[in-house]
C-alpha positions as CSV (number, residue, x, y, z in Angstrom):
1,M,-97.5,6.9,8.2
2,D,-100.0,9.2,6.6
3,V,-99.8,12.9,7.1
4,S,-103.1,12.7,9.0
5,E,-101.5,10.4,11.6
6,I,-98.5,12.6,12.4
7,K,-98.6,14.7,15.5
8,W,-96.5,17.8,15.1
9,S,-95.6,21.2,16.3
10,Y,-93.7,24.0,14.7
11,S,-90.6,23.2,16.8
12,G,-90.8,19.5,16.0
13,L,-91.2,20.1,12.3
14,K,-88.2,22.5,12.4
15,D,-86.2,19.8,14.2
16,Y,-87.0,17.4,11.4
17,Q,-85.9,19.9,8.7
18,N,-82.6,20.5,10.5
19,C,-81.8,16.8,10.9
20,P,-84.1,13.9,10.2
21,R,-81.7,11.5,12.0
22,Q,-81.8,13.5,15.2
23,Y,-85.6,13.8,14.9
24,Q,-85.9,10.0,14.7
25,E,-83.6,9.3,17.7
26,V,-85.1,12.0,19.9
27,K,-88.8,12.2,18.9
28,V,-89.6,8.7,17.5
29,L,-87.3,6.2,19.2
30,K,-86.8,8.4,22.2
31,R,-83.3,7.0,22.8
32,Y,-81.9,10.5,23.4
33,E,-83.2,13.8,24.8
34,K,-82.3,17.3,24.0
35,R,-81.2,18.9,27.3
36,P,-81.8,22.6,27.8
37,T,-78.8,24.9,27.4
38,K,-78.1,27.9,29.7
39,Q,-79.5,30.1,26.9
40,M,-82.7,28.1,26.8
41,L,-83.2,28.2,30.6
42,Y,-82.7,31.9,30.5
43,G,-85.2,32.2,27.7
44,T,-87.8,30.3,29.8
45,E,-87.2,32.6,32.8
46,V,-87.7,35.7,30.7
47,H,-90.9,34.2,29.1
48,T,-92.3,33.5,32.6
49,A,-91.5,36.9,33.9
50,L,-93.1,38.7,30.9
51,E,-96.1,36.4,31.0
52,N,-96.8,37.2,34.7
53,Y,-96.2,40.9,34.1
54,V,-98.7,41.2,31.2
55,K,-101.2,38.8,32.8
56,D,-101.2,39.9,36.4
57,G,-99.0,43.0,36.6
58,A,-96.5,41.0,38.6
59,P,-93.4,43.2,39.2
60,L,-90.5,42.4,37.0
61,A,-87.3,41.2,38.8
62,K,-84.6,43.8,38.7
63,N,-82.6,42.0,36.0
64,Y,-85.7,42.0,33.8
65,E,-86.8,45.6,34.4
66,R,-85.0,46.6,31.2
67,F,-87.8,44.8,29.2
68,K,-90.6,46.9,30.8
69,D,-90.7,49.6,28.1
70,L,-91.0,46.8,25.5
71,V,-93.9,45.0,27.0
72,D,-95.9,47.9,28.5
73,P,-97.6,48.6,25.1
74,L,-98.6,44.9,25.0
75,A,-100.1,45.1,28.5
76,D,-102.0,48.3,27.5
77,M,-103.5,46.8,24.3
78,A,-107.3,46.7,24.0
79,G,-108.9,43.3,24.0
80,T,-108.8,40.0,25.9
81,K,-105.3,38.8,26.6
82,Y,-104.3,35.2,26.6
83,P,-100.7,34.8,27.8
84,E,-99.0,31.4,27.1
85,H,-102.1,30.3,25.2
86,R,-102.2,26.7,24.3
87,M,-104.0,25.6,21.1
88,A,-104.4,22.4,19.2
89,L,-106.3,21.1,16.1
90,T,-107.3,17.7,14.8
91,H,-106.3,16.7,11.3
92,G,-109.7,18.1,10.2
93,R,-108.6,21.4,11.7
94,A,-111.3,21.2,14.4
95,P,-110.2,22.9,17.7
96,C,-109.4,20.5,20.5
97,T,-107.7,20.6,23.8
98,F,-103.9,20.7,24.0
99,G,-103.7,17.3,25.5
100,A,-106.4,15.6,23.3
101,K,-105.6,12.1,22.1
102,D,-106.7,13.0,18.6
103,Y,-104.7,16.2,18.2
104,W,-102.8,16.7,15.0
105,V,-100.9,19.9,15.5
106,R,-100.5,22.1,18.5
107,G,-98.5,25.1,19.8
108,I,-98.3,27.8,22.4
109,A,-98.6,31.5,21.7
110,D,-96.5,33.6,24.1
111,L,-99.2,36.3,24.0
112,L,-102.5,36.4,22.1
113,V,-104.7,39.4,22.3
114,V,-108.2,39.2,20.7
115,D,-110.3,42.3,20.1
116,G,-113.4,41.5,18.0
117,E,-112.4,40.5,14.5
118,F,-108.8,41.5,15.1
119,A,-106.1,39.7,17.0
120,F,-102.4,40.2,17.8
121,I,-99.8,37.5,18.5
122,V,-96.3,38.1,19.9
123,D,-93.5,35.6,20.4
124,Y,-90.8,36.7,22.8
125,K,-87.2,35.9,21.6
126,T,-84.1,36.1,23.8
127,G,-81.7,34.9,21.2
128,S,-80.1,36.5,18.1
129,N,-82.2,38.5,15.7
130,K,-79.9,37.7,12.8
131,Y,-82.1,35.1,11.2
132,P,-85.7,35.8,12.2
133,D,-88.1,33.0,11.4
134,P,-91.8,34.2,11.4
135,K,-93.2,30.9,10.2
136,Q,-94.1,29.9,13.8
137,L,-96.3,33.0,13.9
138,Q,-98.0,31.8,10.8
139,L,-98.9,28.5,12.4
140,M,-100.1,30.2,15.5
141,A,-102.3,32.5,13.3
142,L,-103.8,29.5,11.6
143,M,-104.8,28.0,14.9
144,V,-106.2,31.3,16.1
145,F,-108.5,31.4,13.0
146,E,-109.9,28.0,14.0
147,H,-110.2,28.6,17.8
148,F,-111.6,32.2,17.4
149,P,-113.9,32.1,14.3
150,E,-114.7,35.8,14.8
151,V,-111.1,36.8,14.1
152,N,-110.5,37.7,10.4
153,S,-107.2,39.6,10.6
154,I,-104.1,39.0,12.7
155,K,-101.0,41.2,13.3
156,A,-98.1,39.3,14.7
157,G,-94.5,39.7,15.5
158,L,-91.3,38.3,16.9
159,L,-90.1,40.5,19.7
160,F,-86.3,40.2,20.2
161,V,-86.2,41.6,23.7
162,M,-82.4,41.6,23.9
163,H,-82.1,43.7,20.8
164,N,-85.2,45.9,21.0
165,H,-86.2,44.5,17.6
166,F,-89.6,43.6,16.3
167,V,-90.3,41.6,13.2
168,A,-93.9,42.1,12.0
169,S,-96.2,39.8,10.0
170,E,-99.8,40.0,9.1
171,Y,-102.3,37.2,8.3
172,H,-105.8,37.2,6.9
173,R,-108.5,34.6,7.1
174,N,-109.1,34.6,3.3
175,N,-105.5,33.4,2.8
176,K,-105.9,30.5,5.2
177,E,-105.6,27.7,2.7
178,K,-102.4,29.2,1.1
179,L,-100.9,29.6,4.5
180,W,-101.6,25.9,5.4
181,D,-100.0,24.9,2.0
182,D,-96.6,26.3,3.2
183,F,-96.3,23.4,5.7
184,Q,-97.4,20.6,3.4
185,P,-94.0,19.8,1.7
186,T,-92.2,19.2,4.9
187,L,-95.1,17.2,6.4
188,E,-95.0,15.1,3.2
189,R,-91.3,14.5,3.7
190,L,-91.9,13.6,7.3
191,S,-94.6,11.2,6.3
192,T,-92.3,9.5,3.7
193,S,-89.6,9.1,6.4
194,F,-92.1,7.3,8.6
195,K,-93.3,5.1,5.7
196,N,-89.9,4.1,4.5
197,D,-88.1,4.3,7.8
198,V,-85.4,6.4,6.2
199,W,-84.0,9.2,8.3
200,Q,-81.0,10.9,6.7
201,A,-78.4,12.7,8.9
202,N,-77.8,16.3,8.0
203,P,-74.2,17.2,9.2
204,T,-73.6,20.8,10.1
205,P,-71.2,22.7,12.4
206,L,-73.8,22.2,15.2
207,C,-73.3,18.4,15.3
208,G,-71.1,18.9,18.4
209,W,-74.2,20.0,20.3
210,C,-76.4,17.1,19.2
211,P,-77.5,14.6,21.8
212,V,-77.2,11.7,19.4
213,Q,-73.7,10.6,20.2
214,T,-73.9,7.4,18.2
215,C,-74.3,9.3,14.9
216,E,-71.3,9.0,12.6
217,F,-71.3,12.8,12.3
218,Y,-71.2,13.5,16.0
219,K,-68.3,15.7,17.1
220,V,-66.9,16.1,20.5
221,K,-67.0,19.8,21.4
């Protein structure tokens, strides 16, 4: 399969990097599915609460009120706000709908704010801030540049709401090609896996949480 034929998202590409075998079983063959953990379900609830607060001013539930001071500055920002904004591109990097048959890459920005030639992207995180990974923001920024041609500069950040910690990044339109190049090596590896039908397992201490119980490295928790 050529890179142009692959349909991907940042989370899917990261799953492939973590373990090509799991990616094949879950994403390609669809013999297993990754079931949400309690932590993932909590994260979804927090995302929904913050989305509704920023978008409509919906009151935060009592157990989420502690996040109010963190998101109030976002709600007060100048510009047009796009909570949970879905974006997709074709392989030619043309904007398309999220569900388009010819989409190549897609993703969802937790919050996008566009103010003229400037934009701001934030991704809410409810997990640990020990190993922040801003590359998802990079992909979101690249899609914003295509969907909003007036935007030339983007400030972005991972907001770890449980730790009151913000990891900032900045992206500029004139660096767009270099930013795309960062994803190319992994996409080429993924393309090679499809072409050769070779999906190596990558055993780690997390194998006990993997849904692929037929893998030789699966461990019972």
